[in-house]
C-alpha positions in Angstrom: 0.0 0.0 0.0 2.9 2.3 0.6 3.1 4.9 -2.2 -0.6 4.4 -3.1 -2.3 7.4 -1.7 -5.8 6.2 -2.5 -5.2 2.8 -0.9 -3.7 4.4 2.2 -6.7 6.7 2.6 -9.1 3.8 2.2 -7.2 1.7 4.7 -7.1 4.6 7.2 -10.9 5.1 6.8 -11.6 1.4 7.3 -9.4 1.2 10.4 -11.2 4.2 11.9 -14.6 2.6 11.2 -13.3 -0.6 12.7 -12.3 1.2 15.9 -15.7 2.8 16.2 -17.5 -0.5 15.7 -15.4 -2.1 18.4 -16.2 0.6 20.9 -19.9 0.4 20.0 -20.0 -3.4 20.3 -18.2 -3.2 23.7 -20.9 -0.8 24.9 -23.7 -2.9 23.5 -22.3 -6.1 25.2 -22.0 -4.3 28.5 -25.7 -3.2 28.3 -26.8 -6.7 27.4 -24.9 -8.2 30.3 -26.4 -5.6 32.7 -29.9 -6.4 31.4 -29.3 -10.1 31.8 -28.0 -9.7 35.4 -30.9 -7.6 36.4 -33.5 -10.2 35.4 -33.9 -13.3 37.7 -35.5 -15.4 34.9 -32.6 -14.7 32.6 -30.0 -15.5 35.2 -31.8 -18.8 35.8 -31.8 -19.6 32.0 -28.1 -18.7 31.9 -27.4 -21.4 34.4 -28.1 -23.9 31.6 -24.9 -24.8 29.7 -24.7 -23.0 26.3 -27.3 -20.3 27.2 -25.8 -16.9 27.4 -27.2 -13.4 27.9 -28.6 -13.0 24.4 -30.4 -16.3 24.3 -31.6 -15.8 27.9 -33.0 -12.4 27.2 -34.5 -13.5 23.9 -36.3 -16.5 25.5 -37.5 -14.4 28.5 -38.8 -11.8 26.1 -40.6 -14.4 24.0 -42.3 -15.9 27.1 -43.5 -12.4 28.1 -45.0 -11.9 24.7 -46.5 -15.3 24.6 -48.1 -14.6 28.0 -50.1 -11.8 26.4 -51.5 -14.1 23.7 -54.0 -16.9 23.8 -51.3 -19.3 22.7 -49.5 -19.2 26.1 -49.6 -23.0 26.6 -47.5 -23.4 23.5 -44.5 -21.9 25.3 -44.9 -24.1 28.4 -44.8 -22.9 31.9 -43.4 -19.4 32.6 -40.4 -18.9 34.8 -41.9 -16.1 36.9 
C-alpha cells in the first residue's frame, strides 16, 4: 500500500470505522450483560450450559410476549 495514496486513505478510513465499531460493540455487550444480570429469569436460564445473555434475554422476552396471547400454553410454563 505504501506509495498508493488512495489505498492508504481507504485503509485509514476502514481502520477508523473498525475502531468505532469495536467501541460500540463493547458498549452494547455491556448493556446486554447488565440487562441479563438484572432479570432473575434470565439468570436462571443462563445457568443452563450453552445459554448466554442474548439467548436468555430473547427467550424471556418471548415468554413475556406469549403470556399476552391466547397461545400461552405453546411456550410451556413461565419462569416467573
